[in-house]
C-alpha positions in Angstrom: -17.4 -20.2 82.4 -17.5 -24.0 81.8 -16.9 -23.4 78.1 -13.9 -21.3 78.9 -12.4 -23.9 81.2 -13.0 -26.7 78.7 -11.4 -24.6 75.9 -8.4 -24.0 78.2 -8.1 -27.6 79.1 -8.2 -28.6 75.4 -5.5 -26.2 74.5 -3.4 -27.3 77.4 -3.8 -31.0 76.4 -2.7 -30.2 72.8 0.3 -28.2 74.2 1.3 -31.0 76.5 1.1 -33.5 73.7 3.3 -31.3 71.5 5.9 -30.8 74.3 5.9 -34.5 75.0 6.6 -35.4 71.3 9.4 -32.8 71.2 10.9 -34.1 74.4 10.7 -37.7 73.1 12.4 -36.7 69.8 15.1 -34.8 71.6 15.9 -37.7 73.9 15.8 -40.2 71.0 18.3 -38.0 69.1 20.5 -37.7 72.1 20.4 -41.5 72.6 21.4 -42.1 68.9 24.1 -39.5 69.1 25.8 -41.4 71.9 25.7 -44.7 70.0 29.0 -44.2 68.3 31.7 -46.7 67.4 34.5 -45.9 69.8 38.0 -47.0 70.7 39.1 -46.7 74.3 41.1 -45.6 76.3 41.1 -42.0 75.2 44.4 -41.4 77.1 47.5 -43.6 77.2 51.2 -43.4 77.8 54.1 -43.3 75.3 55.7 -46.6 74.5 53.0 -48.5 76.5 51.7 -51.9 75.4 48.0 -50.8 75.6 44.9 -52.9 75.7 42.5 -51.1 73.4 38.8 -51.9 73.1 36.7 -51.3 70.0 33.1 -50.9 71.0 30.5 -51.4 68.2 26.8 -50.5 68.9 24.1 -51.1 66.4 22.1 -48.0 65.4 19.8 -49.6 62.8 17.2 -52.3 62.9 19.4 -54.7 61.1 22.6 -56.5 62.2 26.2 -55.3 61.9 28.1 -58.1 60.1 31.6 -56.6 59.8 33.8 -53.9 61.3 37.1 -52.6 59.8 39.5 -50.5 61.9 42.4 -48.5 60.5 45.4 -48.7 62.8 46.9 -45.2 63.2 50.6 -44.7 62.4 51.1 -43.6 66.0 50.6 -47.2 67.3 51.8 -50.7 66.3 49.2 -53.4 66.3 50.5 -56.5 68.2 47.7 -59.0 69.2 44.0 -59.4 69.3 41.6 -61.2 71.7 39.6 -63.9 70.0 35.8 -63.4 70.0 33.5 -66.3 69.5 31.8 -66.4 66.0 34.0 -63.7 64.6 37.0 -64.1 62.4 39.9 -61.6 62.2 41.9 -60.5 59.1 44.7 -58.0 58.9 46.2 -55.9 56.1 49.9 -54.9 56.2 52.0 -52.4 54.4 55.2 -53.1 52.5 57.2 -52.9 55.8 54.9 -55.6 57.5 53.1 -53.1 59.8 49.4 -53.9 60.3 47.4 -51.1 58.8 43.8 -52.5 59.0 42.1 -55.1 61.2 38.8 -56.5 60.1 36.3 -58.5 62.2 33.7 -60.4 60.2 30.9 -62.4 61.7 30.6 -66.1 61.1 27.0 -66.2 62.3 24.3 -63.6 62.9 26.4 -60.6 63.8 25.5 -57.8 66.2 21.7 -57.5 66.4 19.7 -54.3 66.8 19.8 -53.1 70.4 23.1 -54.8 71.0 26.8 -54.0 71.0 30.0 -56.0 70.8 33.5 -55.3 72.1 36.7 -56.3 70.4 39.9 -56.0 72.4 43.5 -55.9 71.0 47.0 -54.9 72.1 49.0 -52.2 70.4 52.3 -50.5 71.3 52.1 -46.7 71.4 54.6 -44.3 69.9 57.5 -43.3 72.2 56.5 -39.6 72.3 53.5 -37.4 73.0 51.1 -37.5 70.1 47.5 -38.3 69.2 46.1 -41.4 67.4 42.9 -41.1 65.4 40.9 -44.4 64.9 39.0 -44.5 61.7 36.4 -47.3 61.7 34.0 -48.7 59.1 30.8 -50.4 60.2 29.1 -52.8 57.7 25.4 -53.7 58.0 23.7 -56.8 56.6 22.0 -54.7 53.8 25.4 -53.7 52.4 25.4 -50.2 53.8 28.5 -48.8 55.5 28.8 -46.2 58.2 32.2 -44.5 58.1 33.3 -43.3 61.6 36.0 -41.0 60.2 34.9 -37.5 61.0 36.3 -34.9 63.4 34.9 -34.4 66.9 31.5 -32.8 66.7 30.6 -34.3 63.3 27.8 -36.9 62.8 30.2 -39.8 62.5 33.3 -38.9 64.6 36.3 -41.1 65.0 37.8 -41.8 68.4 41.1 -40.2 69.4 43.6 -41.4 71.9 45.9 -38.9 73.4 49.3 -40.4 73.9 51.0 -38.4 76.6 53.4 -38.8 79.5 50.8 -37.2 81.7 48.4 -40.2 81.1 48.8 -41.5 84.7 47.2 -38.5 86.3 44.7 -37.8 83.5 43.3 -41.2 82.7 39.7 -41.6 83.7 38.5 -44.7 85.7 36.7 -45.9 82.6 40.0 -46.0 80.7 41.8 -48.1 83.3 41.8 -51.3 81.2 45.6 -51.0 80.6 48.9 -51.1 82.3 51.4 -48.5 81.1 54.3 -50.9 81.8 52.6 -53.4 79.5 52.0 -56.0 82.2 48.3 -56.2 81.2 49.4 -57.5 77.8 52.0 -59.8 79.3 54.9 -57.6 78.1 57.2 -54.8 79.3 57.2 -51.5 77.5 60.7 -52.2 76.2 59.8 -55.6 74.8 59.8 -54.5 71.1 61.0 -57.8 69.6 57.7 -59.6 69.8 56.2 -60.8 66.6 53.2 -58.6 65.8 51.3 -61.6 64.3 51.5 -63.6 67.6 48.1 -64.7 68.8 46.8 -63.3 72.1 47.5 -65.6 75.1 44.5 -67.5 76.5 44.8 -65.6 79.8 44.1 -62.3 78.0 40.4 -62.7 78.8 41.3 -61.8 82.4 42.4 -58.3 81.4 39.4 -57.4 79.2 38.9 -53.7 79.3 36.0 -52.3 81.3 33.0 -51.3 79.2 33.6 -47.9 77.7 31.7 -45.1 79.4 29.4 -42.9 77.4 31.1 -39.9 76.0 30.7 -36.8 78.2 29.3 -34.7 75.4 26.6 -37.3 74.7 25.6 -37.5 78.4 25.4 -33.7 78.5 23.2 -33.6 75.5 20.8 -36.1 77.0 20.7 -34.2 80.3 20.1 -30.9 78.6 17.3 -32.3 76.5 15.5 -33.7 79.5 15.9 -30.5 81.6 14.6 -28.3 78.7 11.6 -30.6 78.3 10.7 -30.5 81.9 11.1 -26.7 82.0 8.8 -26.4 78.9 6.1 -28.5 80.6 6.3 -26.6 83.8 6.1 -23.2 82.1 3.2 -24.4 79.9 1.2 -25.6 83.0 1.9 -22.3 84.8 0.7 -20.3 81.9 -2.5 -22.2 81.6 -3.1 -22.0 85.4 -2.6 -18.2 85.3 -5.1 -17.9 82.3 -7.7 -20.0 84.2 -7.3 -17.9 87.3 -7.7 -14.6 85.5 -10.9 -15.8 83.8 -12.7 -17.1 86.9 
């Protein structure tokens, strides 16, 4: 009888260890899946001078040293908020419209386990549309992660829905803007401003709130945790039934 119990305990120990490793892997994967480069808010109003926030987490064990963001044709880049130890460069097309904004570190960059936010103001199109934000994350070893895929891909880009219904649909996490443009120090009809004008010093007071984790990522984490707990409970129950039958 003792031998039977010891064998059952040994099997249960191995089973529990395997389940624990699977659960840890699932949670690690879910955590990495949520560490995307994002642009918020995800919903905004037509013609608004929106304060957008580019959030850049580090997924590797080496620093991120540069980030390039493609400006969608549906918005017009206006101003950026200075970030200590980062320099900003812009690329323009033949019409003078900013097409790419690049932040490059002047020191150590964004370290492993950290993230950095870069805020800027852009004016939305005057009609309902969607703006896709392609981003390119440069690491210190020369590798580049391209955040240009569709939703559900390994490296998705962020999308901002520009809609007249934004007032009723915008989540609390996306409230770092004013549809009338007052957060940026403008009105929505003030289109004559020079797009190269530096952000006013007071812009720090309207920094967008930290972007909330994507709902899909949170769901993945919760699902992995629940499945892991269920697996452990079922395994323990099975071992208990086996021991009871053999006594």
